[in-house]
C-alpha positions in Angstrom: 0.0 0.2 0.0 1.5 3.5 -0.7 2.3 6.3 2.2 2.5 9.6 1.9 4.8 11.1 4.1 2.4 13.9 5.8 4.5 17.2 6.0 4.1 17.4 1.8 6.3 20.9 2.1 8.8 20.6 4.5 11.2 20.8 2.0 9.7 23.3 -0.5 9.8 26.0 2.8 14.1 25.7 2.4 14.0 26.8 -1.0 13.1 30.2 -0.1 16.4 30.5 1.3 17.8 29.9 -2.3 16.3 32.7 -3.9 14.0 36.0 -2.3 11.5 35.7 -0.6 8.3 37.2 -1.7 6.0 39.3 -0.3 2.9 37.6 1.0 0.8 40.3 -0.6 2.4 41.4 -3.9 0.8 38.6 -6.3 3.4 40.2 -8.9 6.3 39.2 -6.9 4.4 35.7 -6.0 3.7 34.8 -9.8 6.9 36.9 -11.2 9.7 34.2 -9.6 11.0 32.5 -11.2 10.3 29.0 -10.3 12.8 27.8 -7.8 13.6 24.8 -9.6 15.0 24.8 -13.0 17.0 21.0 -13.4 16.6 18.0 -10.9 18.8 14.8 -10.7 18.7 12.1 -8.6 22.0 9.9 -7.8 23.3 6.6 -9.1 22.4 5.4 -5.5 19.7 7.3 -4.9 20.4 9.1 -1.5 21.6 12.2 -2.6 19.2 14.6 -5.2 20.8 18.0 -6.9 19.2 21.1 -8.3 19.9 24.0 -10.4 18.0 27.1 -8.9 17.4 30.8 -9.5 19.9 33.5 -7.4 19.1 37.6 -6.6 19.9 39.1 -9.9 20.9 37.0 -13.0 23.1 34.8 -10.7 21.6 30.9 -11.1 22.9 28.4 -8.1 23.8 24.5 -7.7 22.6 22.8 -4.7 22.4 19.2 -3.6 20.8 17.6 -0.6 22.0 14.3 0.8 18.7 12.4 2.0 19.9 10.4 3.8 20.7 13.6 6.5 17.7 15.5 6.4 16.0 17.6 3.9 19.2 20.7 4.0 20.0 21.6 0.5 24.0 22.6 0.2 25.8 24.8 -2.7 27.9 23.9 -4.4 28.5 26.1 -6.5 27.0 29.4 -8.8 26.9 31.3 -11.8 27.0 34.4 -11.8 24.4 35.2 -15.0 27.1 37.8 -16.4 27.4 35.9 -18.4 26.6 32.9 -18.5 24.0 30.4 -16.1 23.7 27.2 -15.0 21.3 24.9 -17.4 21.6 21.2 -16.6 23.7 19.3 -13.8 23.4 15.3 -13.8 25.6 13.0 -11.6 28.3 11.0 -12.7 28.7 9.0 -9.5 27.4 9.2 -6.2 29.8 12.5 -5.8 30.5 13.8 -8.5 28.5 15.9 -10.8 28.8 17.3 -14.9 27.2 20.7 -15.6 26.4 22.5 -18.7 26.6 26.7 -18.4 25.6 29.1 -21.1 24.7 32.6 -21.7 24.8 35.4 -24.2 27.7 37.7 -24.8 27.6 41.5 -27.0 30.2 41.5 -29.2 30.7 43.7 -31.9 27.8 45.5 -32.0 25.5 41.5 -32.3 24.6 38.9 -29.6 26.3 35.9 -29.5 24.9 32.3 -27.8 27.8 30.3 -25.6 28.1 27.3 -23.5 30.5 24.6 -22.5 30.3 21.9 -19.5 32.5 21.1 -16.9 32.3 18.9 -13.2 32.7 19.2 -9.9 32.9 16.9 -6.8 29.1 17.1 -4.5 31.0 19.5 -2.5 31.9 21.7 -4.5 35.6 20.8 -4.7 38.0 20.3 -8.5 35.5 21.4 -11.3 36.8 20.0 -14.4 36.1 21.3 -17.9 35.0 18.4 -20.2 34.0 20.8 -23.0 36.9 20.8 -26.1 39.0 23.9 -26.0 39.9 25.7 -28.9 43.8 25.1 -30.6 45.8 28.7 -30.6 46.3 27.4 -34.4 42.4 27.4 -35.4 40.9 28.3 -38.5 37.2 29.5 -37.0 35.3 29.1 -33.4 32.9 27.3 -32.0 31.5 28.7 -29.5 28.6 25.7 -28.5 30.3 23.4 -25.9 29.1 19.6 -26.9 26.5 18.2 -25.0 26.3 14.1 -23.0 24.4 12.0 -25.2 25.2 8.8 -22.9 26.0 9.3 -18.8 27.8 5.5 -19.1 25.5 4.5 -16.4 28.0 1.1 -15.6 31.5 3.6 -14.9 31.3 5.5 -12.0 32.6 9.4 -14.0 32.6 8.6 -17.2 30.6 9.8 -20.0 30.3 9.8 -23.8 29.8 13.6 -25.3 29.8 15.5 -28.6 31.8 17.3 -29.0 33.4 20.0 -31.9 37.0 20.1 -33.9 37.4 22.9 -35.3 40.2 23.0 -38.3 43.6 23.6 -38.0 47.0 26.0 -39.5 49.5 27.5 -39.2 51.0 30.7 -40.3 53.7 30.0 -42.4 53.5 26.6 -43.2 51.3 24.3 -45.4 51.0 21.5 -42.7 47.2 22.1 -42.1 44.4 19.9 -40.0 41.6 18.8 -41.7 40.1 16.7 -39.4 37.7 18.8 -39.0 33.3 18.7 -37.1 31.5 16.5 -35.0 33.3 13.9 -33.0 31.9 11.8 -30.6 34.3 11.2 -26.7 34.5 9.1 -24.3 35.2 11.3 -21.5 37.4 11.1 -18.1 35.1 14.1 -15.9 37.8 13.2 -13.1 40.3 14.4 -15.3 39.6 15.6 -18.7 40.6 13.0 -20.6 39.1 12.1 -23.5 38.7 9.2 -26.0 38.1 9.3 -29.6 35.0 6.8 -30.3 33.5 8.8 -32.8 36.0 10.7 -35.3 35.0 13.7 -36.4 32.1 14.2 -39.2 32.4 17.9 -40.8 28.1 17.4 -41.3 27.8 15.0 -38.7 25.0 17.4 -36.1 23.5 14.9 -34.0 24.3 10.9 -32.2 21.8 8.4 -30.6 23.0 5.5 -28.4 21.0 2.9 -27.1 22.0 4.1 -23.2 24.5 1.3 -23.4 27.8 3.1 -24.6 26.9 1.7 -28.7 26.7 5.2 -31.0 24.3 4.1 -33.1 22.6 6.3 -34.9 24.5 9.5 -36.2 22.2 12.5 -38.5 24.1 14.5 -40.9 23.2 17.3 -42.0 22.4 18.3 -45.7 23.3 21.3 -47.4 21.0 24.0 -49.4 22.1 23.5 -52.9 26.7 24.4 -52.6 26.0 26.5 -49.7 27.0 26.4 -45.7 22.7 26.9 -45.1 20.7 24.8 -43.2 18.5 23.0 -46.0 15.9 22.0 -43.0 16.7 18.3 -44.4 18.5 15.5 -41.9 19.6 12.3 -43.4 19.4 9.4 -40.7 22.0 6.7 -40.5 22.1 3.5 -38.0 25.2 1.6 -37.7 25.6 -2.5 -37.7 28.3 -4.8 -37.9 30.1 -1.3 -37.8 28.6 0.3 -40.9 27.2 3.1 -41.2 23.5 2.5 -43.5 20.7 4.7 -45.0 17.8 5.0 -42.9 16.2 8.1 -44.5 15.6 11.3 -44.7 14.2 14.0 -41.9 13.3 16.8 -43.9 11.6 19.1 -40.7 11.2 22.0 -42.7 8.2 20.5 -44.1 7.6 18.5 -41.5 8.0 15.0 -42.8 10.3 11.8 -42.5 11.0 9.8 -39.4 13.3 11.5 -36.4 14.5 9.3 -34.7 15.3 9.6 -30.4 15.7 6.8 -28.6 17.8 3.3 -29.1 16.0 0.1 -27.0 19.2 -2.2 -27.2 16.9 -5.0 -26.1 14.6 -5.1 -28.9 17.3 -3.4 -31.6 15.9 -1.0 -32.7 15.1 2.6 -33.3 11.9 5.0 -31.9 11.2 8.1 -33.8 8.8 9.6 -35.1 6.4 10.2 -38.1 3.1 11.6 -39.5 0.7 8.7 -39.9 -2.7 9.5 -41.6 -2.2 13.5 -41.4 -1.3 13.4 -38.4 2.7 12.6 -36.0 2.8 9.1 -34.3 5.2 6.9 -32.2 6.8 4.9 -35.4 10.0 2.2 -34.1 12.1 1.2 -37.0 14.1 -2.2 -36.5 18.0 -1.7 -36.4 19.0 -5.6 -37.8 19.7 -4.4 -41.7 15.5 -5.0 -43.0 14.3 -1.5 -41.7 11.5 -2.8 -41.3 8.9 0.4 -39.6 5.9 -0.8 -37.2 3.4 1.8 -35.8 3.8 1.9 -32.1 1.2 4.3 -30.9 -1.2 7.1 -32.8 -4.1 8.9 -32.0 -7.4 10.0 -33.8 -7.5 13.4 -32.4 -4.3 14.8 -31.6 0.0 14.4 -32.0 1.6 12.1 -30.2 5.0 13.9 -29.2 6.8 12.7 -26.2 8.4 9.4 -25.2 8.7 9.6 -21.6 12.2 8.1 -21.1 13.5 6.6 -17.0 16.6 6.2 -15.3 20.3 7.0 -16.5 19.7 4.9 -19.6 17.0 7.3 -20.6 15.1 3.6 -20.7 11.5 4.6 -23.2 8.6 3.1 -21.0 6.6 5.3 -22.7 4.4 8.3 -24.9 1.7 11.0 -23.9 -0.3 12.9 -26.2 -2.5 16.0 -25.0 -5.8 16.5 -26.1 -8.1 18.3 -23.7 -5.5 17.2 -20.9 -1.7 15.7 -21.5 -2.1 11.3 -20.9 0.4 8.8 -20.8 0.5 5.9 -22.6 3.0 2.8 -20.6 4.3 0.3 -22.6 5.6 -0.7 -18.4 3.5 -2.5 -17.1 5.1 -1.8 -13.8 5.3 1.9 -14.0 2.0 2.3 -15.7 -0.2 0.3 -12.3 2.1 3.2 -10.3 1.7 6.2 -12.1 -2.3 5.1 -12.0 -1.9 4.4 -8.0 -0.2 7.6 -6.9 -2.7 9.6 -9.4 -4.6 9.1 -7.2 -3.3 8.7 -4.1 -2.9 12.3 -4.9 -5.7 14.0 -6.8 -6.9 12.7 -9.5 -6.5 15.9 -11.6 -2.7 15.5 -11.0 0.1 14.7 -14.0 2.8 12.4 -12.8 6.0 12.7 -14.4 8.9 10.2 -13.9 11.8 13.1 -13.7 14.3 10.0 -12.7 15.4 7.3 -11.3 18.5 5.3 -9.2 20.8 3.0 -11.8 18.0 0.3 -10.1 15.2 2.1 -11.0 14.0 0.7 -7.4 13.8 4.4 -6.5 12.3 7.4 -8.4 11.8 10.8 -8.8 8.7 12.2 -9.4 6.8 15.1 -10.1 3.5 16.0 -9.5 1.1 18.9 -10.8 -1.8 20.1 -11.4 -3.3 23.2 -12.2 -3.6 24.8 -9.2 -0.2 23.1 -8.5 2.6 23.7 -10.3 4.4 21.1 -9.0 6.0 19.2 -6.2 9.4 16.9 -6.8 8.2 13.1 -4.7 10.8 11.0 -4.1 9.3 7.1 -4.3 11.0 3.2 -2.9 9.9 0.9 -4.6 10.8 -0.8 -2.2 9.0 0.0 0.8 6.1 1.3 -1.4 6.5 5.4 0.6 6.5 8.6 -0.9 8.2 11.1 0.4 8.4 15.3 -0.3 11.0 17.2 -1.2 10.8 20.0 -3.3 7.9 22.8 -4.3 8.5 24.5 -7.9 6.9 27.5 -6.8 7.4 27.8 -3.4 6.5 31.4 -3.7 2.8 30.3 -5.4 2.3 27.7 -2.1 -0.1 30.1 -0.2 -2.0 31.5 -2.4 -5.2 30.3 -4.4 -4.7 29.6 -7.4 -7.3 29.5 -10.4 -8.9 26.2 -11.9 -7.7 26.0 -15.5 -10.8 24.8 -17.8 -11.4 23.2 -21.1 -13.1 24.8 -23.5 -14.2 25.4 -26.8 -15.8 28.3 -29.2 -16.8 28.5 -32.6 -14.4 30.1 -35.7 -16.9 33.0 -37.5 -16.7 29.3 -40.2 -18.3 27.0 -37.4 -14.7 25.0 -36.6 -14.8 24.6 -33.6 -11.9 26.2 -31.6 -10.2 24.5 -28.6 -8.5 26.6 -25.3 -8.2 26.8 -21.7 -10.4 29.1 -19.7 -8.7 30.7 -16.4 -11.2 32.4 -13.8 -10.8 34.2 -10.8 -11.5 32.4 -7.5 -14.7 33.2 -6.0 -16.3 36.1 -7.5 -18.3 37.4 -10.2 -18.5 35.1 -13.6 -20.3 37.4 -15.8 -19.0 41.0 -16.2 -15.5 40.6 -16.0 -11.9 42.1 -17.0 -10.9 39.6 -20.1 -7.8 39.0 -21.2 -7.4 36.6 -24.8 -4.1 34.8 -24.4 -2.4 33.3 -27.7 0.6 30.7 -27.3 3.8 31.2 -28.9 5.4 29.3 -31.6 3.6 29.5 -34.2 5.1 26.0 -34.1 2.9 25.4 -30.7 0.3 24.9 -28.3 -1.3 25.6 -24.5 -1.8 22.9 -22.3 -4.1 22.1 -19.3 -1.8 23.1 -16.1 -0.1 25.7 -14.4 0.2 29.2 -15.9 2.3 31.8 -13.9 1.8 34.4 -16.6 -2.7 32.9 -16.8 -2.8 33.3 -12.7 -1.6 36.7 -12.2 -4.0 37.8 -14.7 -6.9 36.0 -12.9 -5.3 36.8 -9.5 -5.4 41.0 -10.5 -9.5 39.7 -11.8 -9.5 39.0 -14.9 -10.8 36.3 -16.9 -7.8 35.0 -19.1 -8.8 33.0 -22.7 -6.1 30.7 -24.7 -6.7 29.3 -27.3 -5.3 26.5 -29.5 -5.8 29.0 -33.3 -5.0 27.4 -36.2 -1.6 27.6 -37.1 -0.9 26.2 -33.4 0.5 22.0 -33.5 -0.1 19.1 -31.6 -3.5 18.8 -34.0 -2.7 17.6 -37.0 -1.3 19.2 -40.6 -4.8 20.4 -41.5 -4.7 22.2 -38.0 -1.8 23.1 -38.8 -2.3 24.8 -42.3 0.8 26.8 -43.8 1.9 28.1 -40.0 0.5 30.7 -38.6 2.7 33.7 -40.6 1.7 32.5 -44.0 -1.6 31.3 -42.5 -2.2 34.5 -40.3 -5.8 35.6 -41.6 -7.2 32.0 -40.0 -4.9 31.9 -37.5 -5.6 35.9 -36.1 -9.6 35.0 -36.9 -9.2 32.2 -34.3 -7.8 34.4 -31.9 -9.9 37.3 -32.8 -13.1 34.6 -32.7 -12.0 33.8 -28.8 -12.5 37.9 -28.1 -15.6 37.5 -29.6 -17.0 34.2 -27.3 -15.8 35.6 -23.9 -18.9 39.0 -25.0 -20.6 36.8 -26.2 -21.6 34.2 -23.5 -22.0 37.1 -21.1 -18.2 36.8 -19.5 -16.5 40.0 -20.6 -17.0 43.3 -19.7 -17.0 45.5 -23.7 -15.1 48.3 -22.5 -12.1 45.9 -21.4 -11.3 42.8 -22.9 -7.5 42.9 -23.7 -5.4 41.0 -26.2 -1.7 39.6 -24.2 1.0 37.9 -26.0 4.6 36.8 -25.7 6.8 36.3 -29.1 4.5 34.2 -31.9 1.5 34.9 -29.1 2.8 39.5 -29.6 2.9 39.4 -32.9 -1.0 37.5 -32.2 -2.5 40.1 -30.1 -0.6 43.3 -32.3 -2.3 42.0 -36.2 -5.3 41.3 -34.1 -5.5 44.9 -33.8 -5.1 45.7 -37.4 -7.8 43.0 -38.3 -10.2 44.5 -36.2 -9.3 47.5 -34.6 -11.8 47.9 -32.5 -12.4 44.1 -30.8 -9.6 44.6 -28.1 -9.0 47.7 -25.6 -5.3 46.7 -25.0 -2.6 45.4 -26.0 0.0 44.1 -24.4 2.9 42.4 -26.8 5.9 40.7 -25.4 9.3 39.9 -27.2 7.0 40.7 -30.2 7.1 39.4 -34.1 6.3 42.6 -35.8 7.3 42.7 -39.5 7.7 39.8 -41.8 10.4 41.0 -43.7 12.6 42.0 -40.9 12.0 38.2 -39.5 13.3 37.0 -43.1 16.6 39.8 -42.6 16.8 38.7 -39.2 17.3 35.1 -40.0 20.0 35.6 -43.1 22.6 36.0 -40.2 22.6 32.5 -39.2 23.0 29.0 -40.2 18.7 28.3 -39.8 18.4 31.4 -42.7 17.2 30.1 -45.3 14.2 27.4 -43.4 13.6 30.8 -41.9 12.8 32.6 -45.1 10.9 30.0 -46.6 8.7 29.5 -43.1 7.7 33.5 -43.5 7.6 32.3 -47.2 6.9 35.5 -49.9 3.9 37.2 -50.7 1.3 39.8 -49.9 0.3 38.4 -45.9 4.4 39.9 -45.7 2.7 43.4 -45.8 -0.5 42.1 -44.9 0.4 40.7 -41.6 2.7 42.6 -40.1 1.6 44.9 -37.0 4.1 47.8 -38.2 3.2 48.1 -41.4 0.1 48.6 -40.8 -0.1 50.7 -38.0 -2.3 53.4 -39.2 -5.5 51.2 -38.1 -4.3 49.9 -34.7 -7.1 52.0 -32.5 -6.1 50.2 -29.4 -3.1 51.4 -26.8 -0.3 49.2 -26.8 2.1 48.1 -23.9 5.4 46.9 -25.6 8.2 44.2 -23.5 11.9 42.8 -25.1 14.8 41.6 -24.1 17.8 44.0 -25.3 19.8 40.1 -25.7 16.5 38.0 -27.5 17.8 36.3 -30.3 14.7 35.2 -31.2 13.3 37.5 -31.9 15.6 40.8 -32.3 14.5 43.5 -30.1 15.0 44.8 -33.6 11.2 44.3 -33.5 9.7 46.6 -31.1 12.1 48.7 -31.7 10.4 49.1 -35.2 6.6 49.5 -34.1 7.5 51.4 -31.1 8.1 54.2 -33.4 6.3 53.4 -35.9 3.1 54.2 -33.4 4.5 56.7 -32.5 5.1 58.6 -35.8 1.8 57.9 -36.2 0.0 59.6 -32.9 -1.0 56.4 -31.7 -0.6 55.2 -27.7 2.1 53.0 -27.0 4.9 52.1 -23.7 7.9 50.3 -24.5 9.3 49.2 -21.8 12.9 47.7 -22.8 15.5 44.6 -20.2 19.2 45.1 -20.6 21.2 42.3 -21.1 17.7 39.9 -20.9 17.0 37.6 -23.9 13.2 35.8 -25.0 11.8 34.7 -22.7 12.6 37.2 -19.5 14.0 35.0 -17.1 14.8 37.2 -14.1 12.5 37.6 -11.0 12.6 41.4 -11.2 11.9 42.0 -15.1 9.2 39.2 -14.2 7.9 42.1 -11.6 8.1 45.0 -13.4 6.5 43.2 -16.4 4.2 42.4 -14.5 3.0 45.7 -12.1 3.0 47.3 -15.5 0.8 45.2 -17.2 -1.8 44.6 -15.4 -1.8 48.5 -14.5 -2.0 49.8 -18.9 -5.4 46.8 -18.8 -7.9 48.5 -18.3 -11.1 46.8 -15.7 
């Protein structure tokens, strides 16, 4: 029988010592605070956890907890955030961790991303760089520090890493090293010594192992013509009898082909995703030379889009998909029963995820959360059947009354029913409320049921919030996706505006206080909605928005993926008609813009242009810039500021 310890939030309280405490009466601080747990892992013996947590300002910290001695976090190391931040850390033994850091830096007026991997003991001692240092005579440069692709579960302190090698040459000599590209190396995290496993290949972009130290899949880029630009295609090969054999092409630009994710060494097959009957399905392919493919799981309404994996060898145990809520399908009967039992024990509306496992999989690190719980981490012991609470993801909101998220659908102008999520203020009237339509980013994305810090903040301020999964969203198959949310902008934005009209028709929204708020593509949708129907929304908040499609294509020229981006945006009349910055004369509602000046996803040039165009047209606009912040504004003080300013701006 499952036993749950009574002190559910005991460890969560300790996280307050890792980050700035929230004021109980300040919702902008409560909801704007970064999650206290940004990454977490369990040691091979299941006795320790390590987690990355935000510190003050841009700082990130790595903590460890020895679970045999209580729940007290001990700081292992810290990263200033200026310019590097901790991304993730994982155990390479019971005493040592490997971590990835990275960030953004300005050079000669451009913003560059960089990363590196290092190892450190759990007490903070003996740090060792694992990324390859560029030689002094390198031709060119590489800012990526590689990645761990296999944690070699049977070998302490050893990992397999991809590392990029550069061509080398010296002035005054014809001697050169031309062996360059992505390689796989076996790294000793104690000494930093490396052994070459797969020689550098210039066109290689990906390697996949079987989780037991054997490289089985290689992905090679296909260049666009004679250029070095990305074509949007990858040729995949599998290793059989010490030879690489072709397994086909993935055309990710056009959403076709087989995309391999994980190899099962027991059955000698690779799992991946591929189109099936107009939607994405989980597919397996044998690696015995026959190339036999099988549909493992497909859904007739939505895309199947996530593998469920567990343990240090990342064993595939199931797959998941999202209808109104995300659902898991387990291939492992034991985990299927356990997930069901945990869901019943915690509450029928809780989602369960297996975050990590000990080497023998007898101890499981589990995340559980819902729409009214941003998530808690637990340790489950299969032997004792006990579930031990560990840490809360957002301790700042634990004392807040959160609003339930309800799946709804509403009719578009052509009668198509559009799915979405409605969140209403707690304990207030359900009619004639200030309301917000909040389209998601992407556009190749979708909203899902669960906790959303942005929506919950606005609801705490008395707003009803509707998140539409408009046509152009991913997750619902090719027909729903259409040509994407830029080329098919009239359909996408029409669906977004119809969400606002539905709120009015249901009496939920007060006509004088209906607004729209969006981030990234959602910010584009918010601005373009005011172009398409200037009288519908009474205020527009756009965070890091695309504002001009020609600028988006022009910005892309600086990147390897530039050709793919330009083809994604397309050409034709929609470039002008679908660009808010080219149609500011139609906008009537006041606009508020937020943007980080280190944004490489959507460059700040977009908001600068929109601000200038609106001002020149005599429109009402407020523009807030955040220094040295990227697209996601991962900073508690900036998010607090954004929430406060936008809540004051929006009509009630």
